[in-house]
C-alpha positions in Angstrom: -1.0 18.1 -5.9 -2.9 20.4 -8.4 -0.3 20.1 -11.1 -1.3 21.6 -14.5 0.4 21.2 -17.8 -0.3 24.0 -20.4 0.3 23.0 -24.0 0.1 25.9 -26.5 2.4 27.2 -29.2 1.7 30.8 -28.4 4.2 32.0 -25.8 1.9 34.9 -24.7 -0.9 32.5 -23.8 1.4 30.1 -22.0 2.9 32.9 -19.9 -0.4 34.5 -19.1 -2.1 31.3 -18.1 0.9 30.2 -16.1 0.9 33.5 -14.1 -2.8 33.4 -13.4 -2.8 29.7 -12.4 0.2 30.1 -10.1 -1.6 32.9 -8.3 -4.5 30.5 -7.8 -2.2 28.0 -6.1 -1.6 25.6 -9.0 1.8 24.0 -9.8 2.2 24.8 -13.5 4.5 23.4 -16.3 4.3 24.6 -19.9 5.1 23.1 -23.3 5.1 24.6 -26.8 4.7 21.3 -28.8 2.8 18.0 -28.6 6.1 16.1 -28.6 7.4 18.1 -25.6 4.1 17.6 -23.8 4.1 13.8 -24.3 7.7 13.6 -23.0 6.7 15.6 -19.9 3.7 13.4 -19.3 5.7 10.2 -19.4 8.2 11.6 -16.9 5.9 13.2 -14.4 2.4 13.1 -12.9 -0.1 15.8 -13.9 -3.7 16.3 -12.8 -5.0 18.4 -15.7 -3.6 19.2 -19.2 -4.8 22.3 -21.0 -4.2 21.2 -24.6 -4.4 23.4 -27.7 -5.6 21.7 -30.9 -3.4 23.6 -33.3 0.2 22.7 -32.5 3.2 23.0 -34.9 4.3 19.4 -34.8 1.1 17.5 -34.3 -2.7 17.8 -34.0 -3.7 18.2 -30.4 -6.5 15.6 -30.7 -4.0 13.1 -31.9 -1.9 13.8 -28.9 -5.1 13.4 -26.8 -5.6 9.9 -28.2 -2.0 9.0 -27.2 -2.5 10.4 -23.7 -5.5 8.2 -23.2 -3.4 5.1 -23.8 -1.2 5.8 -20.8 -1.5 3.6 -17.7 -4.9 4.5 -16.1 -3.2 5.6 -12.9 -1.3 8.3 -14.7 -3.9 9.6 -17.2 -4.7 13.2 -16.4 -7.9 15.0 -17.2 -7.5 16.9 -20.5 -9.2 20.2 -21.4 -9.0 21.1 -25.1 -8.5 24.7 -26.0 -8.8 26.1 -29.5 -9.1 29.4 -31.3 -11.0 27.7 -34.2 -13.6 25.8 -32.2 -16.2 23.9 -34.1 -19.0 21.6 -33.0 -17.3 18.8 -34.9 -14.0 19.3 -33.0 -15.7 19.5 -29.7 -17.6 16.3 -30.3 -14.5 14.5 -31.5 -12.6 15.7 -28.4 -15.4 14.5 -26.1 -15.4 11.0 -27.8 -11.6 10.8 -27.3 -12.0 11.4 -23.6 -11.5 15.1 -23.2 -13.0 16.5 -20.0 -14.2 19.8 -21.6 -13.6 22.1 -24.5 -12.7 25.9 -24.2 -12.7 28.4 -27.0 -10.2 31.2 -27.4 -10.1 34.0 -26.4 -10.3 32.2 -23.0 -12.7 33.5 -20.4 -10.7 33.6 -17.1 -13.7 32.8 -15.0 -14.8 29.9 -17.1 -11.3 28.6 -17.4 -10.9 28.5 -13.6 -14.2 26.8 -13.1 -13.5 24.1 -15.7 -10.0 23.6 -14.2 -11.4 23.2 -10.7 -14.1 20.8 -11.9 -11.4 18.8 -13.8 -9.3 18.6 -10.7 -12.2 17.2 -8.7 -13.0 14.7 -11.4 -9.4 13.5 -11.4 -9.4 13.1 -7.6 -12.7 11.2 -7.7 -11.4 8.9 -10.4 -8.3 8.1 -8.4 -10.4 7.4 -5.3 -12.8 5.2 -7.3 -9.9 3.2 -8.7 -8.3 2.7 -5.3 -11.7 1.8 -3.8 -12.4 -0.8 -6.5 -8.9 -2.3 -6.0 -9.6 -2.6 -2.3 -12.9 -4.4 -2.7 -11.1 -7.7 -3.2 -9.0 -7.3 -0.1 -11.7 -6.0 2.3 -10.9 -6.9 5.8 -12.3 -10.3 6.9 -11.5 -11.5 10.5 -11.6 -15.3 10.5 -12.0 -17.3 13.6 -14.4 -18.7 16.2 -12.1 -18.7 19.1 -12.9 -16.6 22.2 -10.1 -14.0 21.4 -11.3 -13.5 17.8 -15.0 -13.2 18.8 -14.0 -10.5 21.3 -11.8 -8.8 18.7 -14.7 -8.7 16.1 -17.0 -7.2 18.8 -14.4 -4.6 19.6 -14.1 -3.7 15.9 -17.8 -3.4 15.5 -18.0 -1.0 18.5 -15.0 1.2 17.7 -14.9 1.3 13.9 -17.6 3.9 13.4 -15.7 6.4 15.5 -12.9 8.7 14.3 -10.6 7.7 17.2 -7.1 6.7 16.3 -6.3 3.1 16.8 -3.0 1.4 17.8 -2.9 -2.4 17.0 -0.4 -4.5 19.0 0.6 -8.0 17.9 3.4 -10.2 16.8 4.6 -10.2 13.2 2.2 -12.2 11.0 -0.8 -12.1 13.2 -2.8 -10.0 10.7 -2.6 -6.5 12.1 -3.2 -5.0 8.6 -6.3 -7.2 8.2 -7.7 -5.8 11.5 -7.0 -2.3 10.1 -8.9 -3.1 6.9 -11.8 -4.5 8.9 -11.9 -1.3 11.0 -12.0 0.8 7.8 -14.6 -1.4 6.2 -17.0 -0.8 9.1 -16.1 2.8 9.6 -17.9 6.0 8.4 -15.0 6.3 5.9 -15.6 3.0 4.2 -16.4 4.6 0.9 -13.1 6.4 0.8 -9.6 5.0 0.4 -7.5 2.8 2.7 -3.8 3.6 2.3 -1.1 1.6 3.9 2.6 2.2 4.6 5.1 -0.3 6.1 7.4 2.0 8.0 10.0 -0.8 8.6 10.4 -1.6 4.8 11.3 1.9 3.7 14.8 3.3 4.3 14.9 6.3 6.7 16.1 8.7 3.9 12.9 8.1 2.0 10.2 7.7 4.6 9.5 11.4 4.9 8.8 11.7 1.2 6.7 8.5 1.3 4.6 10.0 4.2 4.3 13.6 3.0 5.3 13.5 -0.7 7.4 16.0 -2.6 6.9 18.9 -4.9 8.5 20.1 -8.1 12.1 21.0 -7.6 12.6 18.9 -4.4 14.1 16.1 -6.5 17.6 16.8 -8.0 17.8 17.5 -11.7 17.7 14.4 -13.8 16.0 12.3 -11.1 12.6 12.8 -12.7 13.8 10.8 -15.8 13.0 7.5 -14.0 9.9 8.6 -12.2 7.5 11.5 -11.4 9.1 14.8 -10.3 6.1 15.2 -7.9 4.5 12.7 -5.7 1.6 12.6 -3.3 2.5 11.1 0.1 0.4 8.6 1.9 -1.1 11.3 4.1 -2.4 13.2 1.1 -3.6 10.1 -0.8 -5.5 9.0 2.3 -7.3 12.3 2.6 -10.9 11.6 3.6 -10.1 8.0 4.3 -7.9 5.9 6.5 -4.1 5.7 6.7 -2.6 2.5 8.1 1.0 2.9 9.4 2.4 -0.6 9.9 5.4 -1.2 12.2 5.2 2.4 13.4 7.7 1.6 16.1 10.5 1.5 13.4 10.2 5.2 12.5 13.1 7.4 13.4 12.6 10.1 16.1 12.9 12.8 13.4 10.1 11.3 11.4 8.0 10.7 14.6 8.2 14.4 15.3 6.8 15.3 11.8 4.0 12.6 12.1 3.1 14.0 15.5 2.7 17.5 14.1 0.7 16.2 11.1 -1.7 14.4 13.5 -2.1 17.5 15.7 -2.7 20.0 12.9 -4.1 17.7 10.2 -1.8 19.5 7.8 1.8 19.1 6.7 4.4 20.5 4.2 5.4 18.1 1.4 9.2 18.1 0.8 10.0 21.2 -1.2 6.6 22.8 -0.7 6.0 26.4 0.5 2.3 25.9 1.3 0.8 23.3 3.7 -1.6 20.6 2.6 -4.7 20.2 4.8 -6.1 16.7 5.1 -8.8 14.8 7.0 -7.3 11.4 7.8 -8.0 8.7 10.4 -4.8 7.0 11.4 -4.6 3.4 12.4 -1.1 2.3 13.5 0.3 -1.1 14.2 3.4 -2.4 15.9 5.0 -5.7 17.0 7.1 -3.8 19.6 6.5 -3.0 23.2 6.2 0.8 22.7 6.3 1.6 26.4 9.6 -0.2 26.5 10.8 1.7 23.5 9.8 4.9 25.2 11.9 4.0 28.2 14.9 3.3 25.9 14.4 6.7 24.2 13.5 5.1 20.8 9.9 6.3 20.7 8.2 9.6 21.6 5.9 9.4 24.5 3.6 12.2 23.1 3.2 10.3 19.8 2.4 7.1 21.7 -0.5 8.8 23.5 -1.7 10.4 20.2 -1.9 7.0 18.5 -3.0 4.9 21.4 -6.5 6.3 21.7 -8.1 2.9 21.1 -5.7 0.0 21.7 -6.2 -3.4 20.0 -4.3 -6.6 20.7 -4.2 -9.3 18.0 -3.5 -12.7 19.6 -0.8 -15.0 18.2 -2.0 -18.1 16.4 -0.6 -20.4 19.1 -3.2 -18.9 21.4 -6.1 -19.6 19.1 -5.3 -22.9 17.5 -8.9 -23.9 17.3 -9.1 -21.4 14.4 -6.6 -23.3 12.3 -9.2 -25.5 10.4 -11.2 -22.4 9.4 -8.1 -20.5 8.3 -6.9 -23.5 6.3 -10.2 -23.8 4.6 -10.2 -20.1 3.7 -6.6 -20.3 2.3 -7.3 -23.5 0.4 -10.3 -21.8 -1.2 -8.2 -18.7 -2.0 -5.3 -20.5 -3.6 -7.4 -23.2 -5.1 -9.2 -20.5 -7.1 -5.9 -18.9 -8.0 -4.3 -22.2 -9.2 -7.4 -23.7 -10.8 -8.0 -26.3 -8.1 -11.2 -25.2 -6.3 -12.0 -28.5 -4.5 -8.8 -29.2 -2.5 -9.3 -30.1 1.1 -7.1 -31.1 4.1 -7.5 -34.3 6.1 -8.2 -34.3 9.9 -4.8 -36.0 10.4 -3.0 -33.2 8.7 -5.0 -30.5 10.6 -4.1 -32.2 13.8 -0.4 -31.9 12.9 -0.9 -28.2 12.2 -2.5 -27.7 15.6 0.5 -29.2 17.3 2.9 -26.8 15.7 3.7 -23.5 17.6 3.6 -21.1 14.6 6.2 -18.5 15.3 5.3 -16.8 12.0 1.6 -16.8 13.0 -1.2 -16.6 10.4 1.1 -15.4 7.7 3.2 -18.5 8.1 0.1 -20.8 7.9 -1.0 -19.0 4.8 2.4 -19.4 3.1 2.5 -23.1 4.1 -0.9 -23.8 2.6 0.2 -22.1 -0.7 3.5 -24.0 -0.7 1.8 -27.4 -0.2 -0.6 -26.7 -3.0 2.2 -25.7 -5.4 4.4 -28.7 -4.5 1.5 -31.2 -4.8 -0.2 -30.1 -8.1 -2.3 -33.3 -8.6 -3.4 -33.8 -5.0 -7.0 -33.0 -4.1 -6.7 -34.2 -0.4 -3.8 -32.7 1.5 -2.6 -35.4 4.0 -0.1 -35.4 6.8 2.6 -36.7 4.5 2.3 -33.7 2.3 3.1 -31.2 5.1 6.7 -29.8 5.1 9.3 -30.9 7.6 9.0 -27.6 9.4 5.7 -28.6 11.0 7.4 -31.6 12.7 10.7 -30.0 13.8 10.2 -30.0 17.5 8.5 -33.4 18.4 9.6 -36.9 17.3 13.1 -38.0 16.5 14.1 -41.5 15.4 16.6 -43.9 17.0 19.6 -42.1 15.3 18.4 -38.8 16.7 17.5 -37.5 13.2 14.4 -35.4 12.6 11.4 -37.5 11.8 9.8 -37.4 8.3 13.1 -36.4 6.5 11.9 -38.7 3.7 9.3 -36.1 2.7 12.0 -34.0 1.1 12.5 -34.8 -2.6 15.7 -32.9 -3.1 18.6 -31.4 -1.3 17.5 -27.9 -2.4 14.0 -28.4 -0.8 15.6 -29.6 2.4 18.0 -26.6 2.5 15.3 -24.1 1.8 13.1 -25.7 4.6 16.0 -25.4 7.0 16.8 -21.8 6.1 13.2 -20.8 6.4 12.9 -22.6 9.7 16.0 -20.9 11.0 14.8 -17.4 9.8 11.4 -17.9 11.4 13.1 -19.0 14.7 15.2 -15.8 14.7 12.2 -13.7 13.9 10.4 -15.3 16.7 13.3 -14.6 19.1 13.3 -11.0 18.0 9.5 -10.7 18.3 9.1 -10.2 14.6 11.6 -7.3 14.4 13.3 -7.7 11.0 16.2 -5.3 11.8 17.2 -7.2 15.0 16.7 -10.6 13.2 19.0 -9.4 10.4 21.7 -8.4 13.0 21.4 -11.7 14.8 21.8 -13.6 11.5 24.7 -11.4 10.4 22.9 -10.1 7.4 22.0 -6.7 6.0 18.3 -6.0 6.5 17.8 -5.7 2.7 19.5 -9.0 2.2 17.2 -10.6 4.8 14.1 -9.1 3.1 15.2 -10.6 -0.2 15.8 -14.0 1.4 12.5 -13.9 3.2 10.7 -13.1 -0.1 12.5 -16.0 -1.9 11.6 -18.5 0.8 7.9 -17.3 1.1 8.3 -15.6 4.4 6.3 -12.5 3.6 7.3 -9.2 5.2 3.8 -7.7 4.7 1.1 -7.9 7.3 
């Protein structure tokens, strides 16, 4: 984004710096006081602040102290400038977190060098923060079934290349996990992994999510509740991997722009007059039959061939039920640590019941079920068959009155109703092959309403 905020009470210096930096390709905003600068910093994202020490309303170093208290994701690099530079002031500025210290009259060459280095430092800090965040969710492909062994072998073979990947699989099979595993074993593993769920973002906003927007692209007043500039996922993924989930849900208009970005490795953010060049490996995923969507005119054939360089297929859980014990063990450990119960285990009888279920929601449904069982049975160290929800037993046995077996396991009408609603939503999602839009239409709901309902019932919409 290269957005610079100049804070100086001398109009001549502000105007001169602004003119020079704009010619160098920077986006520039100016402020005459510390108060004005702090307001701008709360409302928008800046990469570097050139901050004068002597300001009419407040000492610049005090303003620097306040800037350093902002959320770490929004803290810019700060370069102090002063016409009365002293060693004491420089030392204090450094201790407060300033990137560098410039004395007036400013040397143009030194100012540009320091600014460029500060921009690079800001970018590196962002990448390190994102990379550290991702260490805890590094892709791990669990399973000893034949399909999963073959999938791991395919990942190991294809991950070190820069070829684009298209992952096919039903909703909930773990397509994002495969994408993360590909990134973790790729040559880009030390850079960021950025994800975007194309189905969860309204069409009016997906372009700005993908490509970002620049100053002036947002209507006046809109910046009061968020940044007036934003990096899109393509720009944030520069040097790393971009995971486009449910790519089949993008509109044809958006598909055309993604196609161009893939071909040229550059794009124009909304409201920008200059292109942004990136180096991004794209991994896409879909639960749709894209060749069928092409035949229907819903997906561009040329984009399909750009994305489908290396195809992957993630098998549904019903085709690898021998992996259920390993997955349950992993989820019990994960949620056991989270809820302070590290030694919970599941009996063979309960695991046998899970293996009989057909899992329309796949691994995601199993993960949600394990968490639900732990929450509803806070004092249980051994999860038995009786602790499993009615959902698992919905298809087999019925009693003499033709009522579903094990209805006694519900402890309240609310629990029974939620189980039925969740069961019915999962059934519709299964019928619609995981497509939330079609499931919402089948249920007679708005898509946003269905997303809220799924979230409330523990049916996650994230791969």
